[in-house]
Each structure stands twice: as structure tokens, then as C-alpha cells.
C-alpha distance (Angstrom), angle and dihedral (degrees) to the residues before:
residue distance angle dihedral
M1 . . .
K2 3.80 . .
I3 3.79 121.4 .
T4 3.78 89.1 -123.6
D5 3.81 89.7 60.5
L6 3.81 85.0 71.6
M7 3.79 97.7 33.6
I8 3.79 97.4 66.6
K9 3.78 119.0 -171.3
E10 3.82 94.7 -130.0
T11 3.80 92.0 67.0
M12 3.82 97.8 45.7
I13 3.81 118.2 114.1
M14 3.79 109.6 -158.0
N15 3.82 94.9 -173.3
I16 3.78 112.5 24.4
Q17 3.81 111.7 -157.4
A18 3.79 99.8 -156.4
V19 3.80 119.9 112.7
S20 3.82 97.9 -175.2
K21 3.78 132.9 57.2
E22 3.79 98.6 -113.9
A23 3.79 92.2 43.1
A24 3.82 88.7 54.4
I25 3.80 90.8 49.7
D26 3.81 90.2 49.2
E27 3.80 92.0 49.8
L28 3.80 91.9 50.7
I29 3.82 92.4 46.7
A30 3.78 90.6 49.0
S31 3.80 89.3 55.8
L32 3.81 89.7 53.0
A33 3.81 91.6 47.8
A34 3.80 93.8 47.3
S35 3.81 91.3 53.4
G36 3.82 92.8 47.4
R37 3.81 94.0 -117.9
I38 3.83 91.9 127.2
N39 3.81 129.3 40.0
D40 3.80 101.5 -161.0
P41 3.83 115.8 36.4
V42 3.81 92.0 -179.9
L43 3.81 94.3 55.4
F44 3.80 91.5 42.2
K45 3.81 91.6 52.3
E46 3.79 89.9 47.7
K47 3.82 89.5 56.2
I48 3.81 91.8 45.3
L49 3.81 91.8 51.8
A50 3.81 91.3 45.3
R51 3.81 88.1 56.9
E52 3.80 91.3 46.7
A53 3.80 89.8 51.2
Q54 3.80 89.4 63.1
S55 3.80 94.6 51.6
S56 3.76 135.1 -32.2
T57 3.80 115.8 -86.8
G58 3.78 87.0 -149.5
I59 3.79 90.0 105.3
G60 3.78 95.9 -176.0
G61 3.76 132.7 -108.0
G62 3.80 89.6 84.1
I63 3.84 94.8 -63.2
A64 3.80 129.6 122.1
M65 3.80 122.4 -176.8
P66 3.82 110.7 -177.5
H67 3.79 108.7 -177.4
A68 3.77 143.3 171.9
K69 3.79 139.1 176.2
T70 3.80 110.9 -147.8
K71 3.79 146.4 134.7
A72 3.82 86.7 -106.2
V73 3.83 87.7 79.6
N74 3.81 118.4 87.9
E75 3.79 96.7 -174.7
A76 3.80 133.2 8.1
T77 3.80 108.1 -96.7
V78 3.78 140.9 167.9
V79 3.81 115.4 -153.4
F80 3.80 111.3 -152.0
A81 3.80 118.0 -157.0
K82 3.78 136.5 159.0
S83 3.77 137.7 -164.6
A84 3.78 123.8 -155.7
A85 3.81 93.0 -160.0
G86 3.79 95.8 40.7
V87 3.81 131.0 -126.9
D88 3.80 127.1 -108.3
Y89 3.80 94.7 -119.4
A90 3.82 99.3 162.7
S91 3.79 85.9 -112.1
L92 3.77 119.7 -173.3
D93 3.81 91.7 -109.5
D94 3.85 92.0 44.3
E95 3.80 89.5 -121.6
P96 3.83 122.7 127.8
A97 3.80 118.0 -94.5
K98 3.80 116.1 -121.2
L99 3.81 104.0 168.3
F100 3.81 120.4 53.7
F101 3.78 129.7 -168.0
M102 3.80 112.6 179.7
I103 3.79 107.7 -167.1
A104 3.80 117.5 -156.0
A105 3.81 113.4 -172.2
P106 3.83 123.8 -177.8
E107 3.78 124.6 -135.6
G108 3.78 118.7 -107.8
A109 3.79 96.9 3.9
G110 3.79 99.2 127.1
N111 3.79 125.5 -101.2
M112 3.80 105.1 -86.0
H113 3.78 92.8 95.6
L114 3.80 90.2 49.5
R115 3.80 90.8 55.7
T116 3.77 89.2 50.4
L117 3.79 91.5 49.2
A118 3.79 89.5 50.0
A119 3.80 89.3 53.4
L120 3.80 89.5 50.6
S121 3.80 91.2 51.3
R122 3.79 92.3 52.8
L123 3.80 92.7 53.4
L124 3.79 92.2 55.4
I125 3.79 96.4 70.7
E126 3.82 93.1 68.6
S127 3.81 110.9 96.6
E128 3.82 95.1 -156.3
F129 3.79 91.5 55.0
I130 3.80 91.9 47.5
E131 3.79 90.7 51.5
A132 3.81 90.5 50.9
L133 3.81 90.1 52.5
M134 3.81 90.9 51.0
N135 3.79 89.5 54.2
A136 3.82 94.4 48.6
R137 3.78 112.4 111.3
T138 3.80 103.9 -172.1
P139 3.82 138.2 35.5
D140 3.81 88.1 -113.0
E141 3.82 90.7 59.3
V142 3.81 91.0 49.2
T143 3.80 91.2 50.2
A144 3.81 92.2 48.7
L145 3.82 91.7 50.2
F146 3.80 92.8 52.3
D147 3.79 94.3 44.6
A148 3.80 91.5 51.4
K149 3.80 93.7 44.7
Q150 3.79 93.8 47.9
A151 3.81 91.2 50.0
E152 3.81 89.4 50.9
A153 3.82 92.2 49.1
E154 3.80 92.5 48.4
A155 3.81 90.7 50.4
E156 3.82 90.9 51.2
A157 3.81 91.3 48.4
A158 3.80 91.4 50.2
A159 3.81 91.5 49.8
E160 3.82 91.5 49.1
A161 3.80 92.0 48.9
K162 3.81 90.5 50.1
A163 3.80 91.5 49.8
N164 3.81 91.3 49.1
E165 3.80 91.1 50.1
A166 3.80 92.2 49.7
A167 3.80 91.9 48.5
S168 3.78 92.7 52.1
T169 3.82 100.9 48.6
V170 3.82 99.0 84.0
G171 3.81 106.9 93.0
T172 3.75 95.0 -43.0
K173 3.75 136.7 95.7
P174 3.81 111.3 -100.7
K175 3.76 113.8 -105.4
A176 3.77 120.7 -124.3
P177 3.79 108.7 -115.9
E178 3.80 93.0 -115.6
R179 3.82 91.5 56.9
V180 3.82 93.8 56.5
I181 3.77 112.6 118.0
V182 3.79 110.8 -133.3
G183 3.79 119.1 -137.2
N184 3.80 138.0 44.8
P185 3.84 115.2 -18.7
D186 3.82 90.0 -153.2
S187 3.79 94.2 52.7
Q188 3.80 120.8 100.4
S189 3.82 91.5 -156.1
F190 3.77 112.3 103.8
V191 3.80 130.9 169.0
V192 3.78 134.1 170.0
A193 3.78 128.3 -146.2
V194 3.79 142.2 -171.5
T195 3.81 121.9 -153.9
A196 3.80 124.9 -167.0
C197 3.78 139.5 155.1
P198 3.84 127.2 -170.9
T199 3.81 96.1 -99.4
G200 3.80 97.2 28.2
I201 3.77 92.2 -139.3
A202 3.78 110.3 109.3
H203 3.80 120.2 -9.2
T204 3.80 93.2 50.9
Y205 3.80 92.0 65.0
M206 3.79 96.2 36.2
A207 3.80 89.5 57.0
E208 3.81 91.0 46.4
D209 3.78 92.6 52.4
A210 3.80 94.4 43.7
L211 3.82 91.5 52.5
K212 3.81 92.8 47.2
K213 3.79 94.2 48.8
K214 3.78 94.2 46.7
A215 3.82 91.8 46.5
K216 3.79 89.6 52.7
E217 3.81 90.5 51.1
M218 3.82 90.7 48.9
G219 3.82 94.0 46.7
V220 3.81 91.4 -118.3
N221 3.80 124.4 139.3
I222 3.80 114.3 -128.0
R223 3.80 139.3 175.3
V224 3.80 117.6 -160.6
E225 3.80 125.8 -162.1
T226 3.81 116.3 -160.6
N227 3.80 123.5 -151.3
G228 3.80 99.2 -162.2
S229 3.79 136.5 149.9
E230 3.80 90.3 -72.2
G231 3.79 91.5 55.3
A232 3.79 128.9 -107.2
Q233 3.81 114.3 -18.9
N234 3.81 130.9 -174.6
V235 3.82 86.7 19.1
L236 3.80 113.5 -155.7
T237 3.80 115.7 -112.7
A238 3.78 124.5 -133.6
D239 3.81 89.5 -113.8
E240 3.80 92.7 53.6
I241 3.80 91.9 49.2
A242 3.81 90.9 48.6
R243 3.83 92.5 50.7
A244 3.81 96.0 45.8
S245 3.80 120.4 105.1
G246 3.80 89.1 -145.2
V247 3.78 144.7 -12.1
I248 3.81 126.8 -119.6
I249 3.81 117.2 -156.4
A250 3.82 107.4 -170.8
A251 3.79 97.8 175.4
D252 3.79 143.4 132.3
K253 3.80 94.9 -167.6
K254 3.77 139.9 44.1
V255 3.78 119.0 -60.7
E256 3.78 129.9 174.5
M257 3.81 103.9 -86.1
A258 3.81 107.3 165.7
R259 3.84 91.5 81.9
F260 3.82 90.0 65.9
A261 3.81 94.9 59.6
G262 3.80 110.4 140.9
K263 3.83 94.7 17.6
P264 3.83 127.3 108.9
V265 3.82 101.1 -103.1
L266 3.79 123.3 -167.9
Q267 3.83 109.2 -159.4
R268 3.80 115.4 -163.7
P269 3.82 137.7 151.1
V270 3.78 115.2 -88.4
S271 3.81 89.7 -109.9
D272 3.82 89.7 67.8
G273 3.79 88.6 57.7
I274 3.80 87.3 59.1
R275 3.79 99.7 38.3
K276 3.82 103.8 29.9
P277 3.82 107.9 31.0
E278 3.81 94.3 138.0
E279 3.80 92.8 53.0
L280 3.80 92.1 48.7
I281 3.80 94.6 47.1
T282 3.82 92.2 47.0
K283 3.80 92.5 51.5
A284 3.80 91.9 45.6
I285 3.82 92.5 51.2
K286 3.80 91.4 50.5
G287 3.79 92.7 43.9
E288 3.80 90.1 -121.4
A289 3.78 95.2 156.8
P290 3.82 136.4 89.4
I291 3.78 116.6 -85.5
Y292 3.80 106.3 -108.4
R293 3.80 115.4 -124.9
S294 3.79 117.6 -172.2
E295 3.80 99.2 -174.1
G296 3.79 109.6 124.1
R297 3.79 94.6 -9.4
D298 3.73 134.7 114.3
G299 3.74 90.4 -97.0
D300 3.77 95.7 -168.1
E301 3.75 101.3 61.0
A302 3.76 130.4 93.5
P303 3.79 104.2 179.8
A304 3.76 121.6 -140.1
E305 3.77 121.8 -132.5
K306 3.77 120.5 -116.4
S307 3.75 117.7 -114.4
G308 3.79 141.5 -179.7
S309 3.78 135.4 56.4
V310 3.80 122.7 -50.3
G311 3.79 90.8 -105.1
S312 3.80 94.0 50.4
R313 3.81 91.6 47.2
I314 3.81 92.3 51.6
Y315 3.80 90.5 48.3
K316 3.82 92.1 49.1
D317 3.80 91.9 47.8
L318 3.80 91.2 49.3
M319 3.82 92.7 47.8
N320 3.81 90.4 49.4
G321 3.80 88.6 58.8
I322 3.79 95.0 43.3
S323 3.81 94.6 45.9
H324 3.82 90.9 54.0
M325 3.81 91.6 44.2
L326 3.82 96.0 49.1
P327 3.84 96.9 76.2
F328 3.81 88.2 57.1
V329 3.81 90.7 46.9
V330 3.79 94.8 47.3
G331 3.81 97.7 39.7
G332 3.79 95.7 42.0
G333 3.79 94.2 38.0
I334 3.79 95.5 53.1
L335 3.82 93.2 45.4
L336 3.79 89.0 49.1
A337 3.80 90.8 48.4
I338 3.83 90.9 50.7
S339 3.79 88.8 51.7
F340 3.81 89.0 56.1
L341 3.80 88.5 52.2
F342 3.82 91.2 52.2
E343 3.78 89.7 45.6
Q344 3.81 89.9 62.6
V345 3.81 91.5 61.0
A346 3.81 98.9 30.5
S347 3.77 137.3 35.7
V348 3.78 125.8 -86.2
D349 3.80 87.7 -110.6
N350 3.79 92.7 58.0
P351 3.85 107.5 128.1
I352 3.83 92.8 -130.7
V353 3.80 91.4 51.6
K354 3.80 90.6 48.2
L355 3.80 92.5 48.0
L356 3.81 94.7 49.9
Q357 3.79 93.8 44.9
T358 3.80 91.7 48.0
I359 3.81 93.4 50.1
G360 3.79 97.2 41.2
G361 3.79 103.3 29.1
G362 3.77 137.9 65.1
D363 3.80 94.3 -51.5
G364 3.80 92.6 48.9
A365 3.80 135.5 25.7
F366 3.81 96.3 -11.8
H367 3.79 90.1 56.1
F368 3.82 89.2 68.1
L369 3.80 100.0 45.6
I370 3.79 100.9 95.3
P371 3.85 97.0 35.5
I372 3.82 90.0 50.5
L373 3.80 91.5 47.1
A374 3.80 92.8 50.1
G375 3.80 94.7 41.2
F376 3.79 96.0 53.4
I377 3.80 93.9 43.3
A378 3.80 86.3 54.7
L379 3.81 91.7 45.4
S380 3.81 90.5 54.1
I381 3.80 90.6 53.4
G382 3.79 104.9 36.9
D383 3.82 103.5 16.9
R384 3.80 122.6 -131.4
P385 3.83 98.7 -23.9
A386 3.83 88.3 62.1
L387 3.82 96.5 53.2
M388 3.81 96.8 79.6
P389 3.84 99.0 46.8
G390 3.80 89.2 42.8
M391 3.81 92.8 54.5
V392 3.81 92.5 44.8
G393 3.81 90.4 49.1
G394 3.81 89.3 50.1
Y395 3.80 90.7 49.8
M396 3.80 89.8 51.3
A397 3.81 89.3 51.1
L398 3.81 89.2 51.4
N399 3.81 93.8 50.9
S400 3.80 94.8 44.2
N401 3.82 92.7 49.9
A402 3.81 90.4 -116.2
G403 3.80 83.5 130.5
F404 3.77 127.9 178.9
L405 3.82 93.8 -15.3
G406 3.79 91.5 51.2
G407 3.81 90.0 49.0
L408 3.80 91.2 53.6
A409 3.80 90.2 50.4
A410 3.82 92.1 47.1
G411 3.79 92.5 52.5
F412 3.79 95.7 51.2
L413 3.80 91.4 41.4
A414 3.81 94.4 53.2
G415 3.80 92.9 45.6
Y416 3.78 94.7 52.8
V417 3.81 92.7 41.2
V418 3.82 88.4 60.4
I419 3.81 91.3 48.3
M420 3.82 88.5 51.1
L421 3.81 90.9 49.4
R422 3.79 91.7 51.2
K423 3.77 89.4 56.6
A424 3.80 92.7 43.1
F425 3.82 93.1 51.8
A426 3.81 95.8 40.5
G427 3.79 91.9 98.2
L428 3.80 96.4 53.6
P429 3.82 118.0 114.6
K430 3.81 115.4 -84.7
T431 3.80 89.6 -117.9
L432 3.82 88.4 69.9
D433 3.82 94.5 53.8
G434 3.79 91.0 98.8
L435 3.81 91.1 57.0
K436 3.80 95.1 55.6
P437 3.82 99.9 77.1
I438 3.80 96.9 34.5
L439 3.80 101.4 39.6
L440 3.80 119.7 1.0
Y441 3.82 100.3 47.3
P442 3.83 96.5 43.0
V443 3.81 95.7 46.3
F444 3.79 100.2 41.9
S445 3.81 96.8 37.3
L446 3.80 91.0 51.0
L447 3.80 93.2 45.3
I448 3.81 94.6 49.0
T449 3.81 96.2 40.6
G450 3.80 93.4 44.2
G451 3.78 93.1 46.0
I452 3.80 94.3 51.2
M453 3.80 91.3 44.9
F454 3.82 93.0 49.4
Y455 3.81 98.8 45.9
L456 3.81 102.5 29.8
F457 3.80 120.8 8.2
D458 3.82 100.2 40.9
P459 3.83 95.1 53.9
V460 3.82 93.6 42.4
F461 3.79 97.3 45.4
S462 3.80 92.9 40.3
W463 3.80 87.9 58.3
L464 3.82 91.8 46.2
N465 3.81 93.3 46.2
E466 3.79 93.6 48.9
G467 3.81 89.5 47.4
L468 3.82 91.4 51.2
I469 3.80 93.7 49.1
S470 3.80 92.2 44.1
G471 3.80 90.4 50.0
L472 3.80 92.3 49.7
N473 3.80 92.1 46.8
N474 3.80 90.6 52.6
L475 3.79 99.0 43.0
G476 3.77 113.0 132.9
T477 3.77 118.3 -127.3
G478 3.81 92.8 -101.5
N479 3.80 94.3 51.6
A480 3.81 92.0 43.7
V481 3.79 91.4 53.0
L482 3.81 90.4 48.0
L483 3.81 90.5 51.9
G484 3.81 89.7 48.1
L485 3.81 90.6 51.1
V486 3.80 90.9 52.1
L487 3.81 95.9 45.6
G488 3.80 93.5 44.8
G489 3.80 92.6 48.1
M490 3.81 92.3 47.9
M491 3.81 89.7 58.2
A492 3.82 89.1 64.0
I493 3.82 100.8 39.8
D494 3.81 95.3 86.1
M495 3.84 102.3 -4.0
G496 3.79 99.4 -131.7
G497 3.80 98.5 -1.3
P498 3.82 129.5 110.4
F499 3.84 95.7 -66.8
N500 3.79 91.7 49.2
K501 3.81 91.2 46.5
A502 3.81 92.5 46.9
A503 3.81 91.5 54.9
Y504 3.79 93.4 45.7
T505 3.81 92.9 45.2
F506 3.81 90.3 51.8
A507 3.81 90.3 51.5
I508 3.82 90.9 47.6
G509 3.81 89.7 50.9
V510 3.80 91.2 53.6
F511 3.80 91.0 41.0
T512 3.80 92.5 56.9
S513 3.82 93.2 47.5
S514 3.76 127.6 80.5
G515 3.77 118.7 -98.2
N516 3.77 142.2 88.6
T517 3.80 93.8 -93.2
N518 3.82 95.4 67.5
G519 3.77 97.6 111.1
L520 3.80 96.3 30.9
M521 3.81 94.2 76.3
M522 3.80 90.6 40.7
A523 3.79 89.5 55.2
A524 3.82 90.6 54.1
V525 3.81 96.1 50.8
M526 3.80 94.3 41.1
A527 3.80 92.6 51.3
G528 3.81 91.0 44.4
G529 3.79 91.7 50.0
M530 3.81 94.1 48.6
V531 3.80 94.9 53.9
P532 3.87 103.4 70.6
P533 3.83 98.7 58.6
L534 3.81 91.6 39.6
A535 3.81 90.0 50.2
I536 3.81 90.3 51.4
A537 3.80 90.2 49.2
L538 3.81 92.0 51.0
A539 3.81 93.5 45.8
T540 3.82 93.6 50.2
T541 3.80 90.3 46.8
F542 3.82 99.4 48.5
F543 3.82 100.0 29.9
K544 3.80 98.8 42.7
H545 3.80 94.6 151.6
K546 3.81 89.7 64.6
F547 3.82 96.3 56.7
T548 3.79 134.5 60.9
E549 3.80 121.4 -114.7
T550 3.82 90.1 -104.9
E551 3.81 90.9 51.5
R552 3.80 91.6 48.8
K553 3.81 91.3 52.5
S554 3.79 90.8 47.4
G555 3.79 88.8 47.5
L556 3.80 90.8 61.5
T557 3.81 91.4 58.6
N558 3.79 88.5 54.3
Y559 3.80 90.3 69.6
V560 3.80 88.6 65.4
L561 3.81 94.3 39.4
G562 3.79 92.7 49.0
L563 3.79 94.6 47.8
S564 3.82 87.8 49.4
F565 3.84 93.1 52.5
I566 3.81 93.7 -112.5
T567 3.80 103.1 142.8
E568 3.81 93.8 179.3
G569 3.82 91.8 80.7
A570 3.80 89.2 81.1
I571 3.80 95.2 54.4
P572 3.85 99.2 92.9
F573 3.80 89.9 53.5
A574 3.81 92.0 46.3
A575 3.80 90.0 49.1
A576 3.81 92.4 52.0
D577 3.82 95.8 45.2
P578 3.82 108.3 12.9
M579 3.80 99.5 167.1
R580 3.80 97.2 54.1
V581 3.81 98.8 33.3
L582 3.81 98.6 44.4
T583 3.79 94.9 42.8
S584 3.81 91.7 48.8
C585 3.80 94.0 45.8
I586 3.79 95.6 45.8
A587 3.81 90.4 53.0
G588 3.80 94.1 50.8
S589 3.82 94.4 41.6
A590 3.80 91.4 51.1
V591 3.81 91.2 50.9
A592 3.81 91.6 48.5
G593 3.82 91.7 49.5
G594 3.79 92.2 47.1
L595 3.80 92.9 49.4
T596 3.81 91.9 54.1
Q597 3.81 88.4 58.2
L598 3.79 94.3 42.8
W599 3.79 89.4 54.5
K600 3.85 92.3 38.8
I601 3.81 93.2 -126.4
N602 3.80 114.3 -178.5
V603 3.82 118.5 -158.8
P604 3.83 107.8 -171.8
A605 3.83 93.8 -166.7
P606 3.82 126.1 78.5
H607 3.81 97.8 -145.4
G608 3.77 143.3 9.5
G609 3.80 105.7 86.6
I610 3.80 113.7 -150.5
F611 3.80 90.2 2.1
V612 3.81 92.1 69.3
A613 3.79 96.0 37.0
A614 3.80 90.0 103.0
L615 3.80 88.5 62.4
S616 3.80 93.0 58.5
S617 3.78 123.2 100.0
N618 3.81 88.7 -109.0
A619 3.79 115.2 14.6
L620 3.79 95.6 -176.9
L621 3.80 94.1 52.4
F622 3.81 91.2 46.1
I623 3.81 91.2 52.7
L624 3.81 89.3 44.8
A625 3.83 91.3 52.9
V626 3.81 90.7 51.6
L627 3.80 91.7 45.2
I628 3.82 93.8 50.0
G629 3.81 91.9 48.7
S630 3.82 91.9 46.7
V631 3.81 93.3 49.1
I632 3.82 91.6 48.9
S633 3.81 91.4 50.9
G634 3.80 94.6 40.5
L635 3.81 94.1 49.7
T636 3.79 93.0 44.0
L637 3.80 91.5 51.3
G638 3.79 94.6 42.2
L639 3.81 94.3 49.9
W640 3.80 94.3 40.9
K641 3.81 97.9 47.1
K642 3.80 116.5 89.9
P643 3.83 119.7 -121.7
L644 3.80 118.1 -103.8
R645 3.78 113.3 -93.0
N646 3.77 92.2 -125.1
G647 3.81 91.1 47.9
């Protein structure tokens, strides 16, 4: 399979408009959705952000490679995009990203596409090739560059395999290509390495290739094991480990560590394998690394380093909690909403009503919302030792009525308590290392987190939460409409970015708290989020002469995306014409959000769009609010946009 079989021209973006990381991700996902390569943009983005939360896929050198392997992908695809100005992607070298390769891999589709993606990754460490891609002006030029480069790489690999075979035919058993040690046969320097990234799609192989190439330049022999999506390949032998001067672990996920006991082991994130291969190889040769001791430790973990600015880390930690909480919110919320629907035609004691309310409500899914939120925020900050105190702190917030705000505080508190404990216990004798994860961290993290929650955070956040709910319950019509206008408009400002997430998170916080206004805020954000793609669909339908054929086809898919509450469908249009599209969409979304509050519409489900409209307090008025907002935005855009020059 050729790389360009995955990198289809229809998805390429030759001048990406985004200026922020999440906006770039949204634009790339929208291209996948518009071409039908993914079936669930929301789930796919969730997986992309989960990967980003572990470490930025902005690997440096102007390259970003966001990637995910999920059932949301219909067909393996690589979206190529470039930006002349560069995007602030929180890259590992703090430089703007200019070349983007979003890798979408399906579940259970064999391994051929993974081999192709690995080949792609290896090509992207060559500066001359990257420069040629930056200078490409059309998708055809990009395709030609990759086809030529892949042919060149395959020819080099064939020549190397032939040379290895010839060298091993005299009185020895031929070596399998994967067992060949790269470097200088006459050199006595020998190191081994393991590369691994969380999804095993791209960075694993980029780090492998970077280490091999640098070792060859330095005249050092090296063997590299990869822990990719297909499992461990080129597995290091006991003899190789014993002979090595040092071990390099360039990994952001667990690898088998016990086999390296007694060896100097340099543990770094996989990005260092790509960006700093010479430094790693030099340190490994000289044995400038701690001696690894497996006694009493979690011998299978190679921890990744945290990266990014304080703001980006907080945002990633928060999104890790929210992304793990959302299935409970959506599943429980929709079952609870269906129970309300049954309750209107049956009694409260109806067995179906009781079943649905038990499963979805406070005794079921909703009971876990705040503990899950807090636990996974803590996990993102302090890794596994922080999960337990985070969940307990979240449970305390739930029971004390500190609510969503208390859960947020508990998660961040537990995470940073564990980080503090790591530093506090760093000076303990090595013989006590085995006690840290099984005794010291659990006891002290729980005691400190629980104590602060009980005496400080629970009372404070309980007061704040009750004040927020009371204020929302007592909002006058004018203030409620104003809040609806703001929340609805925020959903369209960046269509999945920080403003959109802030509005939705606020609505989720209210939704998970007690009070009569639960579904009111949800109605505002859902209506506001449905408007942009529906407005695009209407504009491309009724103002055809102002859109290209490709845009008109993409516009049709926005009917489905809009009705499903998937705002991201409008992103390609906003990227191409931000002033007209964003202004039009914000206006219509704000009106839709305001109308839901004017008409006091309650939507007791956190997602689903038109498919949960029947569960609202007034389905017809909810649909009317969305329709009015969409028509306002669609007409504004259609009248404002200039006709195509070619008609």
C-alpha cells in the first residue's frame, strides 16, 4: 500500500486557517467528516484530545501529528494540511506547527495501514523532505512528493536487505532483517532502545528511525524495539541487553522494564527519541543514566514527562476528567430523560419508570459523575496514585453538596498532593521504594486530600454551589434570556474550541446539580451548537451560486451534523471565510439560545440534538428556536457572501 492511498487529495488543506491548537484539530476533523472517512466526529475528537492530554503530538520542527485509533473511523486516512503562518500547537519545542498530519486509524482493520503509517512517520524526520512539502502548492504536488520519497525509501531498504543477506551467507545463518544491528560493525559501542507512544501509530516509528539514523552517523551500533499498535516488534534479546552499554527508553506508555534490572536506563518521553537522538545515544554509551532496579517497583512502567504551558496542562487535565465523565452524563441523562417521558403517560410507580430512573439517576450513572470527573482529573496530573484520592474527594464533594465545582477542586487537589508526596518521599532509602505505591501514596494522599476537602473545600464549594443553583432558579426572564444569548453565542465562537467547551461545561455543571434549571441551560447550549452546521446547510442549499460544488456537497452533510448537535461540521466553512461565517453563526446561535430561555424550554438530556427533542418540555418550541436561529444565520451568510467569480 502506498502512503498516498491513505493521504487522499480531497481531505488535504493547503492553507489551514486555524491559529490555535484546538481550532486546527477541529478543522482537520471537519475535513475527515466532510469526506465521510469518519462516522462520529465527537468520539474521534475525544480520542484525539485524550492522546494530546498524554503529551503534545506537536513533535517539534514545525510538525504536528495528532492521531487516534477508534471505531469512529470508517477508513484509514491521513489528512495533510499546512500553514504558512504557523499554529501555536503547544509543540514540544514551543515553536509553531506548520505541517499537519492527522492520522485516523480504524479498529480491527488489519495491520497494513499501520505499516503504511509507520513508513509515513519515518519520512517526516528528513528536513529536505519537510521543506519540499512546505513549498508544495497543490494536492497533486504533495502526492507526487510522497510517491517519489516512498519509492526511494523502498529502494534503499531493498538494497540494505540485499547487503545484509550477502554479508551473512559465509558459514553463518542468515539474519532476519529485523535482527540486524544498525551502525558500524567495527565499533565496540552498542546500545539498545525501546520506543513506544500511547497509540503506537506514529511517534513510535519516528523515534525508532531517528535513533537508528543518528547511531549510524555516530558509528554506534544500536538495536531498537518498537512497541506499536501491532505489539512489540524486533524484541530485544537477553544477550543484547547484557552486552549493551546502556538502555534508552523513549516511551509515553508502559513497556516491560524488569528485564533491564542492573543496567543504566535512560527514561525519556518518545518525543526526545525524535528530537534528541544524539543526546540519548551519547548518554547511553557513557552509561550516564541511573541503574534500574526492579525490586518492589511497578516494573512495567516507563513514565512520560509532562509538557506544555501551565494553561495548556490545566486544560488537558480538565478535559481528561470531562471526557471520562461524559459517557455517564450522556448515558444516564438520556435514560433519565426517557423515564420522564414515560412518567407523563404512566405513574411514577410504573416499573419501567423506576428502572430507568434507578439506572440513570442518582442511584445509577449520575451517582458516579463527580467522582469520575475528580478521579480522572487527578489521574491526568499525578498518574495512577492520584486516581483513588481524586475519586474519594469527588465522592465527598457529591455527598456534601459541593457538587460539580467541588469535584473539580477535588481532582486538582488530589493530583497535586500526589506530586507533592513524590517530592517529599524522594529522599527515602531505595529499600522503601516498594512501599511507596502500595502504602505511602495511598495513605497520605487520601488523608491530606480528604482532610482538606472535609474542613475547607466541601464547606466553601457547597456554599458556592447552592448559591449558583439558587441564583439560576431565581433568574428573572430578562436575565435568563441574556444568559441564554451568551451561552448560545459561545457555542458558535470557535465551534468546539475553548469558548464552546466553556459554555458546554457550564451547562453540564448545572445539569449535574440539583435544581429546576438543569435542562434550561442544556437547552441553550444544544440549540446554539446545532445552529452553525444547519445554517451552512441552508446557505449552500438556497444560495448555490455563492458556493463551489465541493462546498455544496459538504453543505448537505451539515444537515445531518447539525440535527445531531455536531457543531464541528461548520468548521471548514468558518476556516475559509471566518468573518462572514462566524459572525452569521454567532448571531443565530445567540438568538436560538435566548429563545430557549424566553420559552423556558427544559432539555433533560446532555446530547443528541433533534433525536432528544421529544424529551424536552416543549419539543415544538425547541425545534422552532433552532430553526429561527438557523434561518437567521443562513440568510445572513447567504446574503453577505459574494457570488463566485465563475458564477
